[in-house]
C-alpha positions as CSV (number, residue, x, y, z in Angstrom):
1,M,43.7,25.4,27.7
2,T,45.4,22.1,28.7
3,A,47.2,19.4,26.7
4,K,44.2,17.0,27.1
5,F,41.7,19.5,25.3
6,T,43.6,21.1,22.4
7,A,42.3,23.6,19.9
8,A,41.9,20.5,17.4
9,R,39.9,18.7,19.8
10,R,37.7,21.5,20.7
11,E,36.9,22.2,17.1
12,A,36.2,18.5,16.7
13,F,34.1,18.4,19.3
14,F,32.0,21.4,17.9
15,R,31.5,19.9,14.7
16,A,30.2,16.4,16.1
17,L,27.8,18.4,18.2
18,A,26.7,20.0,15.2
19,R,26.4,17.0,13.4
20,T,24.4,15.2,16.5
21,G,23.2,17.5,18.6
22,N,24.1,14.9,21.5
23,Q,27.0,16.1,24.1
24,A,27.8,12.2,24.9
25,L,28.6,11.4,21.3
26,A,30.6,14.3,20.3
27,C,32.6,14.1,23.5
28,E,33.5,10.2,22.2
29,H,34.0,11.8,18.6
30,A,36.4,14.0,20.1
31,K,38.0,11.8,22.7
32,V,37.6,14.1,25.6
33,S,35.3,13.5,28.7
34,R,32.0,15.0,29.5
35,S,33.5,16.6,32.8
36,W,35.7,18.7,30.8
37,V,33.0,19.7,28.3
38,T,31.1,20.8,31.7
39,L,33.6,22.6,33.2
40,H,34.8,24.7,30.3
41,R,31.0,25.4,29.4
42,S,30.6,26.7,32.9
43,G,33.8,29.1,33.0
44,D,34.1,30.1,29.2
45,P,31.2,32.3,27.6
46,E,32.6,31.8,24.4
47,F,32.6,28.1,24.5
48,R,29.0,28.1,26.2
49,R,27.9,30.0,23.2
50,R,29.5,27.6,20.7
51,M,27.6,25.0,22.5
52,D,24.3,26.5,22.0
53,E,25.0,27.5,18.5
54,A,26.0,23.6,17.4
55,I,22.9,22.4,19.4
56,A,20.5,24.7,18.0
57,A,21.7,23.9,14.1
58,A,21.4,20.2,14.7
59,K,18.2,20.8,16.1
60,A,16.9,22.8,12.9
61,R,18.7,19.9,10.6
62,L,17.2,17.2,12.6
63,D,13.8,18.3,13.0
64,A,13.4,18.4,9.2
65,A,14.2,14.5,9.2
66,T,11.6,12.0,7.5
67,E,13.3,9.0,9.0
68,R,14.9,7.5,12.2
69,R,17.8,6.6,10.5
70,P,20.5,9.3,10.2
71,E,21.1,10.5,6.7
72,D,24.9,10.9,7.4
73,K,26.4,6.8,7.4
74,A,29.1,7.8,9.4
75,L,26.5,8.4,12.3
76,R,24.4,5.3,11.9
77,W,26.8,3.1,14.0
78,Q,28.9,4.0,17.2
79,D,31.2,1.1,18.9
80,G,28.7,-1.6,17.6
81,D,25.3,0.4,18.6
82,E,23.0,1.8,16.5
83,L,22.2,5.5,16.3
84,V,18.9,6.6,15.7
85,V,17.2,10.3,15.2
86,R,15.3,10.9,18.5
87,G,13.0,13.5,20.2
88,S,9.8,14.8,19.4
89,R,6.9,16.7,21.2
90,G,9.2,19.6,22.3
91,R,12.1,17.7,23.2
92,R,15.6,18.5,21.7
93,T,16.0,16.4,18.7
94,Q,19.4,14.7,18.2
95,I,21.2,11.6,17.5
96,A,21.4,9.2,20.2
97,R,22.0,5.0,20.6
98,S,18.8,3.4,20.1
99,R,17.6,2.1,23.3
100,L,15.6,-1.5,24.3
101,K,12.0,-1.6,23.3
102,Q,12.5,1.6,21.1
103,W,11.8,1.7,17.3
104,S,15.2,1.6,15.1
105,P,16.0,1.1,11.8
106,R,16.2,-2.6,12.2
107,V,13.3,-3.1,14.0
108,E,11.6,-1.2,11.3
109,T,13.2,-3.5,8.7
110,R,11.8,-6.5,10.9
111,F,8.3,-5.1,11.4
112,L,7.8,-4.1,7.6
113,A,9.0,-7.9,6.7
114,K,6.2,-9.0,8.9
115,L,3.8,-6.8,7.5
116,A,4.3,-7.3,4.0
117,A,4.3,-11.5,4.8
118,S,1.0,-11.6,6.7
119,C,-1.1,-8.2,6.3
120,N,-1.3,-8.1,10.1
121,V,-0.1,-5.1,11.9
122,K,-0.7,-6.9,15.4
123,A,1.1,-9.9,14.5
124,A,3.8,-7.8,12.7
125,C,4.3,-5.6,16.2
126,A,4.4,-9.3,18.3
127,E,7.3,-10.1,16.0
128,V,9.4,-7.0,17.1
129,G,8.1,-6.7,20.6
130,M,6.2,-3.6,20.0
131,T,2.6,-2.6,20.7
132,P,0.3,-1.5,17.9
133,A,-0.2,1.9,19.4
134,S,3.5,2.8,19.5
135,A,3.6,1.3,15.8
136,Y,0.9,3.8,14.7
137,G,2.5,6.6,16.7
138,H,6.1,5.8,15.1
139,R,4.2,5.9,11.3
140,N,2.6,9.3,12.5
141,R,6.1,10.7,13.5
142,W,8.2,9.6,10.6
143,P,6.6,10.1,7.0
144,A,9.5,7.9,5.3
145,F,8.4,4.9,7.4
146,Q,4.8,5.5,6.9
147,R,5.5,5.5,3.1
148,R,7.3,2.1,3.3
149,W,4.5,0.8,5.5
150,D,1.8,1.4,3.0
151,E,4.1,0.0,0.3
152,A,4.3,-3.4,2.9
153,L,0.5,-3.4,3.7
154,E,-0.1,-3.1,-0.1
155,N,2.4,-5.7,-0.9
156,G,0.9,-8.1,1.8
157,Y,-2.9,-7.4,0.7
158,I,-2.1,-8.4,-2.6
159,R,-0.2,-11.7,-1.8
160,L,-3.5,-12.3,1.0
161,E,-6.0,-11.6,-2.0
162,G,-4.0,-14.1,-4.2
163,T,-3.5,-17.0,-1.8
164,L,-7.2,-17.0,-1.3
165,V,-8.3,-17.0,-4.9
166,E,-5.8,-19.6,-5.4
167,N,-7.2,-22.0,-2.5
168,A,-10.4,-21.5,-3.8
169,A,-9.8,-22.5,-7.4
170,N,-7.8,-25.5,-6.3
171,L,-10.1,-26.4,-3.3
172,Y,-9.4,-30.3,-4.2
173,S,-5.9,-30.1,-5.8
174,R,-2.9,-31.8,-3.7
175,E,-0.6,-29.5,-1.6
176,D,2.1,-27.9,-4.3
177,Y,5.1,-26.8,-3.4
178,P,6.2,-24.9,-0.4
179,L,6.3,-21.0,-1.0
180,D,9.7,-19.1,-0.2
181,H,7.9,-16.9,2.1
182,P,4.6,-18.4,3.2
183,L,2.0,-16.7,4.6
184,P,1.1,-17.6,8.6
185,D,-1.1,-19.9,9.5
186,M,-4.5,-18.3,9.3
187,T,-8.2,-19.5,8.8
188,T,-10.2,-18.0,5.7
189,A,-12.5,-15.8,7.7
190,Q,-9.3,-14.4,9.7
191,A,-7.8,-13.9,6.3
192,I,-11.1,-12.0,4.9
193,H,-11.3,-9.8,7.9
194,L,-8.0,-8.5,7.5
195,L,-8.6,-8.0,3.8
196,H,-12.2,-6.0,5.0
197,M,-9.6,-4.0,7.7
198,H,-7.1,-2.6,5.2
199,K,-9.5,-2.3,2.1
200,H,-9.7,1.5,2.7
201,G,-5.9,2.3,3.2
202,V,-5.1,-0.3,0.0
203,L,-8.1,0.1,-2.4
204,G,-9.5,3.2,-1.0
205,I,-13.0,1.4,-0.4
206,G,-15.3,2.3,2.4
207,K,-14.2,4.2,5.6
208,R,-11.0,3.9,7.7
209,P,-11.4,1.1,10.5
210,G,-11.5,2.2,14.3
211,R,-11.4,6.0,13.2
212,L,-13.5,7.6,16.1
213,A,-15.6,10.9,15.4
214,G,-14.3,14.3,16.7
215,P,-16.6,16.2,19.0
216,P,-19.7,17.1,18.2
217,D,-20.7,20.6,16.8
218,M,-23.6,22.3,19.3
219,D,-25.1,24.4,16.2
220,E,-25.3,21.0,14.4
221,V,-26.6,19.4,17.6
222,R,-29.2,22.1,18.1
223,K,-30.3,22.2,14.7
224,S,-30.4,18.5,14.6
225,I,-32.9,18.4,17.5
226,L,-35.1,21.1,16.0
227,R,-35.5,19.0,12.8
228,K,-36.4,16.1,15.0
229,I,-39.3,18.3,16.9
230,E,-40.6,19.5,13.7
231,A,-40.7,15.9,12.3
232,I,-42.6,14.6,15.4
233,A,-44.9,18.0,15.3
234,R,-45.7,17.0,11.6
235,L,-46.6,13.5,12.4
236,D,-49.0,14.5,15.5
237,E,-50.8,16.9,13.0
238,R,-51.1,14.1,10.3
239,E,-52.3,11.6,13.1
240,A,-55.0,14.4,14.3
241,A,-56.0,14.8,10.5
242,R,-56.5,11.0,10.2
243,K,-58.4,10.6,13.7
244,A,-60.7,13.6,12.4
245,Q,-61.4,11.9,8.9
246,R,-62.2,8.5,10.8
247,E,-64.5,10.3,13.2
248,M,-66.3,11.9,10.5
249,K,-66.6,8.6,8.4
250,A,-68.1,7.1,11.6
251,A,-70.5,9.9,11.9
252,A,-72.0,9.7,8.4
253,K,-72.2,6.2,8.6
254,A,-74.0,6.5,11.8
255,A,-76.1,9.2,10.2
256,A,-77.0,6.8,7.2
257,E,-77.9,3.9,9.4
258,G,-80.3,5.7,11.4
259,A,-81.9,7.1,8.4
260,A,-82.4,3.8,7.1
261,A,-84.0,2.6,10.5
262,E,-86.5,5.3,10.2
263,G,-87.4,4.7,6.8
264,E,-88.0,1.1,7.6
265,V,-90.3,1.8,10.3
266,A,-92.2,4.3,8.2
267,G,-92.6,1.7,5.6
268,D,-94.1,-0.8,8.0
269,E,-96.3,1.8,9.3
270,S,-98.0,2.7,5.7
271,A,-98.0,-1.2,4.8
272,A,-100.0,-1.8,7.9
273,Q,-102.6,1.3,7.0
274,G,-102.9,-0.3,3.6
275,E,-104.1,-3.4,4.1
276,R,-107.5,-4.7,3.5
277,C,-109.6,-6.7,5.9
278,D,-112.4,-9.1,5.4
279,P,-115.8,-8.9,7.3
280,A,-114.6,-10.8,10.3
281,G,-111.7,-8.1,10.6
282,V,-108.9,-10.3,9.1
283,P,-106.6,-8.6,6.7
284,V,-106.5,-10.3,3.4
285,R,-103.3,-10.5,1.5
286,G,-102.5,-11.6,-2.1
287,L,-105.7,-10.8,-3.2
288,R,-105.8,-8.5,-6.7
289,I,-108.7,-6.5,-7.3
290,W,-109.9,-6.1,-10.7
291,A,-111.8,-3.0,-11.9
292,G,-113.8,-5.0,-14.7
293,T,-116.9,-6.3,-14.0
294,E,-117.3,-10.2,-13.0
295,Q,-117.7,-12.6,-16.2
């Protein structure tokens, strides 16, 4: 072991590595170069074992982190750079320097301030130069950020709702003193749309907007198709019964009309047979025959 890599620096390196899980930061804390660490790791099995143990310990501790800001205040800054907890989806979790276009505690603070002021996720993302997709992904990854998000959204919802009520109540009043934290410029329709979009998350009313349905269950699909086929069959049966009933009524009506016509013909024939005629053979109508003797 050389003078540049003494036992004290060796132990300092392992302590920093166990805290951060980052070899570069551990080298900076112990004031050693990465080439020396690589040399000792390749030639010293004991050194490699301790490095692996330190990295595993750091990963186990940082995997349980609920926010991107390191819990240890001494590990939040390094030479003016902001440090964050980084790593997910199977990658090694470690403390590292925040990068450009990456979520960091400062970016989170600016984003949440804009969200509380506008109740608009897209506007808050534009304020910090992030996309809504990355914002929702970051929210799902870190529970602490999710809680702060919900609080900021609730505050923005209350402020926006109160502003709408105040403007409606003072429609013809003159402009009041400016607010310390004014809402961004928006129309009444846009404000109502924001309230509608976030009413489920804040008030628990309605359904979550933009939520995609999961893949359909094939058993449920088959049952739904069978139910529709049965409904169509029942409808066809009812329509056939109605058609048969209409045909029966039409047949009965035709039979009744035929019987009435035959009755009229028979009446005409009987009337013709009962007519009286004079000696000249002309039918005599309207005469009354008296049974008594002539007076």
